[in-house]
C-alpha positions, 0 to 999 in steps of 0.5 A: 499500500502506498503511504498516503493511502495508509495515512488516509485509512488511519484517519477514517479508522480513528474518525470511525471510532470517534477519536477527536482530531484536536490539532495539526502541527508541521509533523503530526495530526493529534487525536484525542480518544473517545471517553469510552475507552477510558484513557486519561485526558492527557493521552493523545495519538500522534499520526505522522502526517508527512508521508514523505518522511524518511521515518514514516514507514517505521512510525506508522508501523509503530502507530498501527500496532498501537491501534491493534493494541486498542482495537484487537478486532482491527484488520490492520494488515490490509484494510484498516477496518474492524472485522465486526 
């Protein structure tokens, strides 16, 4: 999959799961989790927004693993959609 496609699918997934897009920096899109997940109010998810960054592949792989820990039903290998 191309980097931009993966980036867009992660955004779609986060919004579908009711994460709030709270800020954009030069490097990251920042999301806050839905209250139902029980995270502290300080927790934020940082999605690298420069798909041309030399560390993008490694960074996005780590971010997908984090999301998979939060949502074990996530099919992150191909569609980034919930199986259920």
